[in-house]
C-alpha positions in Angstrom: -29.7 -31.9 -14.9 -29.2 -28.3 -16.2 -26.0 -26.5 -15.3 -25.7 -22.7 -15.6 -22.2 -21.4 -16.3 -20.8 -17.9 -15.6 -17.1 -17.3 -15.9 -15.1 -20.5 -16.7 -11.3 -20.0 -16.9 -9.3 -22.9 -18.2 -5.6 -22.6 -17.2 -2.8 -24.9 -18.2 0.7 -24.9 -16.6 2.8 -23.7 -19.5 0.2 -21.8 -21.4 -3.2 -20.3 -20.8 -6.5 -20.6 -22.6 -9.2 -18.5 -20.9 -12.9 -18.8 -21.8 -15.7 -16.6 -20.6 -19.1 -18.0 -21.2 -22.2 -15.8 -20.8 -25.8 -16.7 -20.6 -24.7 -20.3 -21.1 -26.6 -23.3 -20.0 -26.2 -27.0 -21.0 -27.9 -30.2 -20.0 -25.8 -33.2 -19.2 -27.8 -36.4 -19.8 -26.1 -39.8 -19.8 -22.8 -38.2 -20.9 -24.3 -36.1 -23.7 -24.2 -32.3 -23.7 -27.3 -30.5 -25.0 -27.9 -26.8 -25.4 -30.6 -25.5 -23.0 -32.4 -22.1 -23.3 -32.4 -19.3 -25.8 -29.7 -18.6 -28.4 -28.4 -15.5 -26.6 -25.0 -17.1 -25.6 -21.7 -15.3 -25.9 -18.1 -16.4 -25.5 -14.8 -14.7 -25.2 -11.7 -16.8 -25.8 -8.1 -15.6 -25.0 -5.0 -17.6 -25.9 -1.7 -16.6 -24.4 1.8 -17.8 -25.2 1.0 -18.4 -28.8 3.7 -20.6 -30.5 2.5 -20.4 -34.1 0.4 -17.9 -36.1 -0.6 -18.0 -39.7 -2.9 -16.4 -42.2 -4.4 -18.2 -45.1 -7.3 -18.0 -47.6 -10.7 -19.0 -46.3 -13.2 -19.5 -49.1 -13.4 -16.9 -51.8 -13.7 -13.7 -49.8 -12.1 -14.2 -46.3 -8.8 -14.6 -44.6 -8.4 -17.1 -41.7 -6.0 -16.3 -38.9 -4.9 -19.4 -36.9 -3.2 -19.2 -33.5 -1.9 -22.2 -31.6 0.0 -22.7 -28.4 2.3 -25.6 -27.3 -0.6 -27.6 -25.8 -2.4 -27.6 -29.2 -5.1 -25.1 -28.0 -6.1 -23.3 -31.2 -8.1 -20.2 -32.1 -9.3 -19.6 -35.6 -10.6 -16.2 -36.8 -12.2 -15.6 -40.2 -12.1 -12.0 -41.4 -13.0 -10.0 -44.5 -10.0 -8.3 -46.3 -11.1 -4.8 -45.0 -10.9 -6.1 -41.4 -7.5 -7.7 -42.1 -6.2 -4.4 -43.5 -7.3 -2.5 -40.4 -5.3 -4.9 -38.3 -2.3 -4.5 -40.6 -2.6 -0.7 -40.2 -2.8 -1.0 -36.4 0.4 -3.1 -36.4 2.1 -0.6 -38.7 1.2 2.2 -36.3 2.5 0.1 -33.3 5.8 -0.4 -35.1 6.2 3.3 -35.6 4.9 4.5 -32.2 5.3 1.8 -29.6 8.2 0.4 -27.7 6.8 -3.1 -28.2 8.8 -3.5 -31.4 12.1 -2.1 -30.0 
């Protein structure tokens, strides 16, 4: 049986992990999940109420950012150093210009 999925939010009581799945279809067959259709799928993940965040080396040329909430939901992002520097610059600008860091 094929099941198309549009917007699928996953909400927990203390924290929230929201997933948006687009052009996503899977087949459930005897408890197994199988990809159905073309490879044009996209997903957006949002993790709120992050309890821990860290940056570490990932391979020879990337930095991995890892974010986790109290329910052990985790998002990992691998970036090249230029992309990390852009984020650092954005945060520096926020520290100077925004009330967020007051």
